[in-house]
PyMOL CGO cylinders between C-alpha atoms (Angstrom):
from pymol import cmd
from pymol.cgo import CYLINDER

trace = [
    CYLINDER, -107.38, 58.32, 58.79, -105.13, 61.12, 58.10, 0.3, 1, 1, 1, 1, 1, 1,
    CYLINDER, -105.13, 61.12, 58.10, -104.78, 61.66, 54.36, 0.3, 1, 1, 1, 1, 1, 1,
    CYLINDER, -104.78, 61.66, 54.36, -106.69, 60.59, 51.24, 0.3, 1, 1, 1, 1, 1, 1,
    CYLINDER, -106.69, 60.59, 51.24, -104.92, 59.98, 48.02, 0.3, 1, 1, 1, 1, 1, 1,
    CYLINDER, -104.92, 59.98, 48.02, -107.15, 59.49, 45.05, 0.3, 1, 1, 1, 1, 1, 1,
    CYLINDER, -107.15, 59.49, 45.05, -106.94, 59.27, 41.26, 0.3, 1, 1, 1, 1, 1, 1,
    CYLINDER, -106.94, 59.27, 41.26, -109.90, 59.65, 39.02, 0.3, 1, 1, 1, 1, 1, 1,
    CYLINDER, -109.90, 59.65, 39.02, -109.09, 57.68, 35.97, 0.3, 1, 1, 1, 1, 1, 1,
    CYLINDER, -109.09, 57.68, 35.97, -112.10, 58.08, 33.80, 0.3, 1, 1, 1, 1, 1, 1,
    CYLINDER, -112.10, 58.08, 33.80, -113.77, 61.02, 32.12, 0.3, 1, 1, 1, 1, 1, 1,
    CYLINDER, -113.77, 61.02, 32.12, -117.10, 59.55, 31.82, 0.3, 1, 1, 1, 1, 1, 1,
    CYLINDER, -117.10, 59.55, 31.82, -118.20, 60.92, 35.37, 0.3, 1, 1, 1, 1, 1, 1,
    CYLINDER, -118.20, 60.92, 35.37, -117.60, 64.12, 37.21, 0.3, 1, 1, 1, 1, 1, 1,
    CYLINDER, -117.60, 64.12, 37.21, -114.84, 64.28, 39.68, 0.3, 1, 1, 1, 1, 1, 1,
    CYLINDER, -114.84, 64.28, 39.68, -116.00, 64.40, 43.31, 0.3, 1, 1, 1, 1, 1, 1,
    CYLINDER, -116.00, 64.40, 43.31, -115.33, 67.44, 45.45, 0.3, 1, 1, 1, 1, 1, 1,
    CYLINDER, -115.33, 67.44, 45.45, -112.12, 66.35, 47.31, 0.3, 1, 1, 1, 1, 1, 1,
    CYLINDER, -112.12, 66.35, 47.31, -112.90, 67.83, 50.71, 0.3, 1, 1, 1, 1, 1, 1,
    CYLINDER, -112.90, 67.83, 50.71, -116.35, 66.12, 50.86, 0.3, 1, 1, 1, 1, 1, 1,
    CYLINDER, -116.35, 66.12, 50.86, -114.85, 62.88, 49.59, 0.3, 1, 1, 1, 1, 1, 1,
    CYLINDER, -114.85, 62.88, 49.59, -112.26, 63.07, 52.46, 0.3, 1, 1, 1, 1, 1, 1,
    CYLINDER, -112.26, 63.07, 52.46, -115.03, 63.72, 55.00, 0.3, 1, 1, 1, 1, 1, 1,
    CYLINDER, -115.03, 63.72, 55.00, -117.14, 60.83, 53.79, 0.3, 1, 1, 1, 1, 1, 1,
    CYLINDER, -117.14, 60.83, 53.79, -114.04, 58.44, 53.52, 0.3, 1, 1, 1, 1, 1, 1,
    CYLINDER, -114.04, 58.44, 53.52, -113.04, 59.43, 57.30, 0.3, 1, 1, 1, 1, 1, 1,
    CYLINDER, -113.04, 59.43, 57.30, -116.47, 58.98, 58.63, 0.3, 1, 1, 1, 1, 1, 1,
    CYLINDER, -116.47, 58.98, 58.63, -116.86, 55.68, 56.82, 0.3, 1, 1, 1, 1, 1, 1,
    CYLINDER, -116.86, 55.68, 56.82, -113.59, 54.38, 58.20, 0.3, 1, 1, 1, 1, 1, 1,
    CYLINDER, -113.59, 54.38, 58.20, -114.56, 55.29, 61.71, 0.3, 1, 1, 1, 1, 1, 1,
    CYLINDER, -114.56, 55.29, 61.71, -117.96, 53.56, 61.24, 0.3, 1, 1, 1, 1, 1, 1,
    CYLINDER, -117.96, 53.56, 61.24, -116.20, 50.56, 59.69, 0.3, 1, 1, 1, 1, 1, 1,
    CYLINDER, -116.20, 50.56, 59.69, -114.17, 50.18, 62.74, 0.3, 1, 1, 1, 1, 1, 1,
    CYLINDER, -114.17, 50.18, 62.74, -110.69, 50.91, 61.24, 0.3, 1, 1, 1, 1, 1, 1,
    CYLINDER, -110.69, 50.91, 61.24, -107.93, 51.93, 63.68, 0.3, 1, 1, 1, 1, 1, 1,
    CYLINDER, -107.93, 51.93, 63.68, -107.97, 55.47, 64.89, 0.3, 1, 1, 1, 1, 1, 1,
    CYLINDER, -107.97, 55.47, 64.89, -105.10, 55.09, 67.21, 0.3, 1, 1, 1, 1, 1, 1,
    CYLINDER, -105.10, 55.09, 67.21, -102.42, 55.94, 64.53, 0.3, 1, 1, 1, 1, 1, 1,
    CYLINDER, -102.42, 55.94, 64.53, -102.49, 58.06, 61.43, 0.3, 1, 1, 1, 1, 1, 1,
    CYLINDER, -102.49, 58.06, 61.43, -102.87, 56.09, 58.24, 0.3, 1, 1, 1, 1, 1, 1,
    CYLINDER, -102.87, 56.09, 58.24, -103.64, 57.03, 54.64, 0.3, 1, 1, 1, 1, 1, 1,
    CYLINDER, -103.64, 57.03, 54.64, -106.38, 55.78, 52.39, 0.3, 1, 1, 1, 1, 1, 1,
    CYLINDER, -106.38, 55.78, 52.39, -105.68, 55.54, 48.63, 0.3, 1, 1, 1, 1, 1, 1,
    CYLINDER, -105.68, 55.54, 48.63, -108.55, 55.31, 46.10, 0.3, 1, 1, 1, 1, 1, 1,
    CYLINDER, -108.55, 55.31, 46.10, -108.36, 54.61, 42.36, 0.3, 1, 1, 1, 1, 1, 1,
    CYLINDER, -108.36, 54.61, 42.36, -111.61, 55.39, 40.56, 0.3, 1, 1, 1, 1, 1, 1,
    CYLINDER, -111.61, 55.39, 40.56, -111.60, 53.47, 37.26, 0.3, 1, 1, 1, 1, 1, 1,
    CYLINDER, -111.60, 53.47, 37.26, -113.89, 52.18, 34.42, 0.3, 1, 1, 1, 1, 1, 1,
    CYLINDER, -113.89, 52.18, 34.42, -114.61, 48.56, 33.26, 0.3, 1, 1, 1, 1, 1, 1,
    CYLINDER, -114.61, 48.56, 33.26, -111.52, 48.31, 30.99, 0.3, 1, 1, 1, 1, 1, 1,
    CYLINDER, -111.52, 48.31, 30.99, -109.03, 49.23, 33.61, 0.3, 1, 1, 1, 1, 1, 1,
    CYLINDER, -109.03, 49.23, 33.61, -110.80, 47.31, 36.31, 0.3, 1, 1, 1, 1, 1, 1,
    CYLINDER, -110.80, 47.31, 36.31, -110.84, 44.13, 34.19, 0.3, 1, 1, 1, 1, 1, 1,
    CYLINDER, -110.84, 44.13, 34.19, -107.07, 44.56, 33.67, 0.3, 1, 1, 1, 1, 1, 1,
    CYLINDER, -107.07, 44.56, 33.67, -106.39, 45.05, 37.32, 0.3, 1, 1, 1, 1, 1, 1,
    CYLINDER, -106.39, 45.05, 37.32, -108.75, 42.30, 38.45, 0.3, 1, 1, 1, 1, 1, 1,
    CYLINDER, -108.75, 42.30, 38.45, -106.79, 39.85, 36.20, 0.3, 1, 1, 1, 1, 1, 1,
    CYLINDER, -106.79, 39.85, 36.20, -103.36, 41.26, 37.41, 0.3, 1, 1, 1, 1, 1, 1,
    CYLINDER, -103.36, 41.26, 37.41, -103.89, 41.35, 41.15, 0.3, 1, 1, 1, 1, 1, 1,
    CYLINDER, -103.89, 41.35, 41.15, -106.89, 38.88, 41.83, 0.3, 1, 1, 1, 1, 1, 1,
    CYLINDER, -106.89, 38.88, 41.83, -106.43, 36.47, 38.99, 0.3, 1, 1, 1, 1, 1, 1,
    CYLINDER, -106.43, 36.47, 38.99, -110.07, 36.66, 38.01, 0.3, 1, 1, 1, 1, 1, 1,
    CYLINDER, -110.07, 36.66, 38.01, -111.41, 37.48, 34.37, 0.3, 1, 1, 1, 1, 1, 1,
    CYLINDER, -111.41, 37.48, 34.37, -113.76, 40.52, 33.74, 0.3, 1, 1, 1, 1, 1, 1,
    CYLINDER, -113.76, 40.52, 33.74, -114.57, 43.55, 35.73, 0.3, 1, 1, 1, 1, 1, 1,
    CYLINDER, -114.57, 43.55, 35.73, -115.68, 43.84, 39.38, 0.3, 1, 1, 1, 1, 1, 1,
    CYLINDER, -115.68, 43.84, 39.38, -116.97, 46.45, 41.69, 0.3, 1, 1, 1, 1, 1, 1,
    CYLINDER, -116.97, 46.45, 41.69, -114.21, 46.95, 44.15, 0.3, 1, 1, 1, 1, 1, 1,
    CYLINDER, -114.21, 46.95, 44.15, -110.69, 45.50, 44.88, 0.3, 1, 1, 1, 1, 1, 1,
    CYLINDER, -110.69, 45.50, 44.88, -109.38, 46.09, 48.32, 0.3, 1, 1, 1, 1, 1, 1,
    CYLINDER, -109.38, 46.09, 48.32, -105.73, 45.90, 49.68, 0.3, 1, 1, 1, 1, 1, 1,
    CYLINDER, -105.73, 45.90, 49.68, -105.13, 46.22, 53.42, 0.3, 1, 1, 1, 1, 1, 1,
    CYLINDER, -105.13, 46.22, 53.42, -101.70, 46.64, 54.98, 0.3, 1, 1, 1, 1, 1, 1,
    CYLINDER, -101.70, 46.64, 54.98, -102.91, 46.74, 58.63, 0.3, 1, 1, 1, 1, 1, 1,
    CYLINDER, -102.91, 46.74, 58.63, -101.20, 43.45, 59.41, 0.3, 1, 1, 1, 1, 1, 1,
    CYLINDER, -101.20, 43.45, 59.41, -97.99, 45.34, 59.78, 0.3, 1, 1, 1, 1, 1, 1,
    CYLINDER, -97.99, 45.34, 59.78, -98.68, 49.06, 60.31, 0.3, 1, 1, 1, 1, 1, 1,
    CYLINDER, -98.68, 49.06, 60.31, -95.02, 49.48, 61.65, 0.3, 1, 1, 1, 1, 1, 1,
    CYLINDER, -95.02, 49.48, 61.65, -93.91, 48.59, 58.16, 0.3, 1, 1, 1, 1, 1, 1,
    CYLINDER, -93.91, 48.59, 58.16, -95.74, 51.43, 56.51, 0.3, 1, 1, 1, 1, 1, 1,
    CYLINDER, -95.74, 51.43, 56.51, -93.56, 54.42, 55.31, 0.3, 1, 1, 1, 1, 1, 1,
    CYLINDER, -93.56, 54.42, 55.31, -94.95, 57.91, 55.86, 0.3, 1, 1, 1, 1, 1, 1,
    CYLINDER, -94.95, 57.91, 55.86, -97.21, 58.68, 52.89, 0.3, 1, 1, 1, 1, 1, 1,
    CYLINDER, -97.21, 58.68, 52.89, -97.82, 54.99, 52.13, 0.3, 1, 1, 1, 1, 1, 1,
    CYLINDER, -97.82, 54.99, 52.13, -101.46, 54.07, 52.25, 0.3, 1, 1, 1, 1, 1, 1,
    CYLINDER, -101.46, 54.07, 52.25, -102.61, 51.58, 54.87, 0.3, 1, 1, 1, 1, 1, 1,
    CYLINDER, -102.61, 51.58, 54.87, -105.54, 50.68, 52.75, 0.3, 1, 1, 1, 1, 1, 1,
    CYLINDER, -105.54, 50.68, 52.75, -105.89, 50.95, 48.77, 0.3, 1, 1, 1, 1, 1, 1,
    CYLINDER, -105.89, 50.95, 48.77, -109.21, 50.59, 47.05, 0.3, 1, 1, 1, 1, 1, 1,
    CYLINDER, -109.21, 50.59, 47.05, -109.87, 50.37, 43.37, 0.3, 1, 1, 1, 1, 1, 1,
    CYLINDER, -109.87, 50.37, 43.37, -113.58, 51.33, 42.59, 0.3, 1, 1, 1, 1, 1, 1,
    CYLINDER, -113.58, 51.33, 42.59, -115.24, 50.63, 39.44, 0.3, 1, 1, 1, 1, 1, 1,
    CYLINDER, -115.24, 50.63, 39.44, -117.62, 53.60, 38.39, 0.3, 1, 1, 1, 1, 1, 1,
    CYLINDER, -117.62, 53.60, 38.39, -119.17, 51.71, 35.40, 0.3, 1, 1, 1, 1, 1, 1,
    CYLINDER, -119.17, 51.71, 35.40, -120.18, 48.87, 37.73, 0.3, 1, 1, 1, 1, 1, 1,
    CYLINDER, -120.18, 48.87, 37.73, -121.69, 51.49, 40.14, 0.3, 1, 1, 1, 1, 1, 1,
    CYLINDER, -121.69, 51.49, 40.14, -123.50, 52.92, 37.31, 0.3, 1, 1, 1, 1, 1, 1,
    CYLINDER, -123.50, 52.92, 37.31, -124.98, 49.78, 36.09, 0.3, 1, 1, 1, 1, 1, 1,
    CYLINDER, -124.98, 49.78, 36.09, -125.95, 48.45, 39.64, 0.3, 1, 1, 1, 1, 1, 1,
    CYLINDER, -125.95, 48.45, 39.64, -127.37, 51.85, 40.50, 0.3, 1, 1, 1, 1, 1, 1,
    CYLINDER, -127.37, 51.85, 40.50, -129.74, 51.79, 37.45, 0.3, 1, 1, 1, 1, 1, 1,
    CYLINDER, -129.74, 51.79, 37.45, -130.51, 48.20, 37.91, 0.3, 1, 1, 1, 1, 1, 1,
    CYLINDER, -130.51, 48.20, 37.91, -131.71, 48.42, 41.52, 0.3, 1, 1, 1, 1, 1, 1,
    CYLINDER, -131.71, 48.42, 41.52, -134.82, 50.44, 42.39, 0.3, 1, 1, 1, 1, 1, 1,
    CYLINDER, -134.82, 50.44, 42.39, -133.32, 51.28, 45.93, 0.3, 1, 1, 1, 1, 1, 1,
    CYLINDER, -133.32, 51.28, 45.93, -130.07, 52.47, 44.61, 0.3, 1, 1, 1, 1, 1, 1,
    CYLINDER, -130.07, 52.47, 44.61, -128.26, 54.95, 42.57, 0.3, 1, 1, 1, 1, 1, 1,
    CYLINDER, -128.26, 54.95, 42.57, -124.81, 55.65, 41.03, 0.3, 1, 1, 1, 1, 1, 1,
    CYLINDER, -124.81, 55.65, 41.03, -123.81, 57.68, 44.07, 0.3, 1, 1, 1, 1, 1, 1,
    CYLINDER, -123.81, 57.68, 44.07, -125.17, 55.15, 46.61, 0.3, 1, 1, 1, 1, 1, 1,
    CYLINDER, -125.17, 55.15, 46.61, -123.23, 52.34, 44.89, 0.3, 1, 1, 1, 1, 1, 1,
    CYLINDER, -123.23, 52.34, 44.89, -119.95, 54.29, 44.67, 0.3, 1, 1, 1, 1, 1, 1,
    CYLINDER, -119.95, 54.29, 44.67, -120.45, 54.92, 48.47, 0.3, 1, 1, 1, 1, 1, 1,
    CYLINDER, -120.45, 54.92, 48.47, -121.29, 51.30, 49.10, 0.3, 1, 1, 1, 1, 1, 1,
    CYLINDER, -121.29, 51.30, 49.10, -118.09, 50.12, 47.18, 0.3, 1, 1, 1, 1, 1, 1,
    CYLINDER, -118.09, 50.12, 47.18, -116.16, 52.44, 49.44, 0.3, 1, 1, 1, 1, 1, 1,
    CYLINDER, -116.16, 52.44, 49.44, -117.82, 51.08, 52.56, 0.3, 1, 1, 1, 1, 1, 1,
    CYLINDER, -117.82, 51.08, 52.56, -117.45, 47.53, 51.33, 0.3, 1, 1, 1, 1, 1, 1,
    CYLINDER, -117.45, 47.53, 51.33, -113.60, 47.91, 50.81, 0.3, 1, 1, 1, 1, 1, 1,
    CYLINDER, -113.60, 47.91, 50.81, -113.19, 49.61, 54.34, 0.3, 1, 1, 1, 1, 1, 1,
    CYLINDER, -113.19, 49.61, 54.34, -115.14, 46.80, 55.96, 0.3, 1, 1, 1, 1, 1, 1,
    CYLINDER, -115.14, 46.80, 55.96, -112.83, 44.33, 54.40, 0.3, 1, 1, 1, 1, 1, 1,
    CYLINDER, -112.83, 44.33, 54.40, -109.87, 46.26, 55.68, 0.3, 1, 1, 1, 1, 1, 1,
    CYLINDER, -109.87, 46.26, 55.68, -111.59, 46.25, 59.08, 0.3, 1, 1, 1, 1, 1, 1,
    CYLINDER, -111.59, 46.25, 59.08, -111.57, 42.21, 58.84, 0.3, 1, 1, 1, 1, 1, 1,
    CYLINDER, -111.57, 42.21, 58.84, -115.04, 41.60, 57.56, 0.3, 1, 1, 1, 1, 1, 1,
    CYLINDER, -115.04, 41.60, 57.56, -115.29, 38.82, 55.01, 0.3, 1, 1, 1, 1, 1, 1,
    CYLINDER, -115.29, 38.82, 55.01, -117.98, 37.77, 52.43, 0.3, 1, 1, 1, 1, 1, 1,
    CYLINDER, -117.98, 37.77, 52.43, -116.73, 34.51, 51.13, 0.3, 1, 1, 1, 1, 1, 1,
    CYLINDER, -116.73, 34.51, 51.13, -119.07, 32.20, 53.02, 0.3, 1, 1, 1, 1, 1, 1,
    CYLINDER, -119.07, 32.20, 53.02, -122.75, 32.53, 53.89, 0.3, 1, 1, 1, 1, 1, 1,
    CYLINDER, -122.75, 32.53, 53.89, -122.33, 33.50, 57.73, 0.3, 1, 1, 1, 1, 1, 1,
    CYLINDER, -122.33, 33.50, 57.73, -119.68, 36.12, 57.29, 0.3, 1, 1, 1, 1, 1, 1,
    CYLINDER, -119.68, 36.12, 57.29, -121.57, 37.37, 54.11, 0.3, 1, 1, 1, 1, 1, 1,
    CYLINDER, -121.57, 37.37, 54.11, -124.74, 38.07, 56.09, 0.3, 1, 1, 1, 1, 1, 1,
    CYLINDER, -124.74, 38.07, 56.09, -122.78, 39.82, 58.69, 0.3, 1, 1, 1, 1, 1, 1,
    CYLINDER, -122.78, 39.82, 58.69, -121.01, 41.91, 56.20, 0.3, 1, 1, 1, 1, 1, 1,
    CYLINDER, -121.01, 41.91, 56.20, -124.20, 42.79, 54.41, 0.3, 1, 1, 1, 1, 1, 1,
    CYLINDER, -124.20, 42.79, 54.41, -125.58, 43.83, 57.81, 0.3, 1, 1, 1, 1, 1, 1,
    CYLINDER, -125.58, 43.83, 57.81, -122.66, 45.92, 58.55, 0.3, 1, 1, 1, 1, 1, 1,
    CYLINDER, -122.66, 45.92, 58.55, -122.84, 47.69, 55.03, 0.3, 1, 1, 1, 1, 1, 1,
    CYLINDER, -122.84, 47.69, 55.03, -126.38, 48.58, 55.74, 0.3, 1, 1, 1, 1, 1, 1,
    CYLINDER, -126.38, 48.58, 55.74, -125.50, 49.91, 59.18, 0.3, 1, 1, 1, 1, 1, 1,
    CYLINDER, -125.50, 49.91, 59.18, -122.64, 52.11, 57.92, 0.3, 1, 1, 1, 1, 1, 1,
    CYLINDER, -122.64, 52.11, 57.92, -124.55, 53.37, 54.87, 0.3, 1, 1, 1, 1, 1, 1,
    CYLINDER, -124.55, 53.37, 54.87, -127.56, 54.29, 56.92, 0.3, 1, 1, 1, 1, 1, 1,
    CYLINDER, -127.56, 54.29, 56.92, -125.35, 56.33, 59.25, 0.3, 1, 1, 1, 1, 1, 1,
    CYLINDER, -125.35, 56.33, 59.25, -123.56, 57.99, 56.35, 0.3, 1, 1, 1, 1, 1, 1,
    CYLINDER, -123.56, 57.99, 56.35, -126.84, 58.72, 54.61, 0.3, 1, 1, 1, 1, 1, 1,
    CYLINDER, -126.84, 58.72, 54.61, -128.00, 60.79, 57.64, 0.3, 1, 1, 1, 1, 1, 1,
    CYLINDER, -128.00, 60.79, 57.64, -124.83, 62.92, 57.43, 0.3, 1, 1, 1, 1, 1, 1,
    CYLINDER, -124.83, 62.92, 57.43, -124.04, 63.26, 53.67, 0.3, 1, 1, 1, 1, 1, 1,
    CYLINDER, -124.04, 63.26, 53.67, -125.79, 63.70, 50.37, 0.3, 1, 1, 1, 1, 1, 1,
    CYLINDER, -125.79, 63.70, 50.37, -124.12, 60.97, 48.27, 0.3, 1, 1, 1, 1, 1, 1,
    CYLINDER, -124.12, 60.97, 48.27, -125.25, 62.55, 44.99, 0.3, 1, 1, 1, 1, 1, 1,
    CYLINDER, -125.25, 62.55, 44.99, -123.55, 65.92, 45.92, 0.3, 1, 1, 1, 1, 1, 1,
    CYLINDER, -123.55, 65.92, 45.92, -120.27, 63.96, 46.36, 0.3, 1, 1, 1, 1, 1, 1,
    CYLINDER, -120.27, 63.96, 46.36, -120.66, 61.77, 43.39, 0.3, 1, 1, 1, 1, 1, 1,
    CYLINDER, -120.66, 61.77, 43.39, -122.75, 63.52, 40.69, 0.3, 1, 1, 1, 1, 1, 1,
    CYLINDER, -122.75, 63.52, 40.69, -123.88, 61.40, 37.90, 0.3, 1, 1, 1, 1, 1, 1,
]
cmd.load_cgo(trace, "trace")
């Protein structure tokens, strides 16, 4: 991954340190198995529930909010123009807050990181729509998160 383009579209949560977010995203992309044989850009929009519900309806046709929406354009990397992201993620920070508070083994920062990893795994070809692939994807999420946790302090990148 060459560049990271991100927009922080909520005032409810502190913005991450750009250089640390870039380091985390690059490492997560590598661990997810995304291509490293050409330079590609990652775009991330961090949004709240209201925006996510609108985007979920517009792009996916689903009602209500969700945790992450992934767009991957690796099918035709030659068709990407310089500066265009090969992967775009929309991450809902309100969902990360709710899930992080609900689960004893999680936190807001871990959930945001999980959503980043989840989107990157989708871009690498993982699927979670049926039981077998879903189990594989959950296992891969745990593997990538475990490796990242050994290298990064998620709460320093995504303070609550």
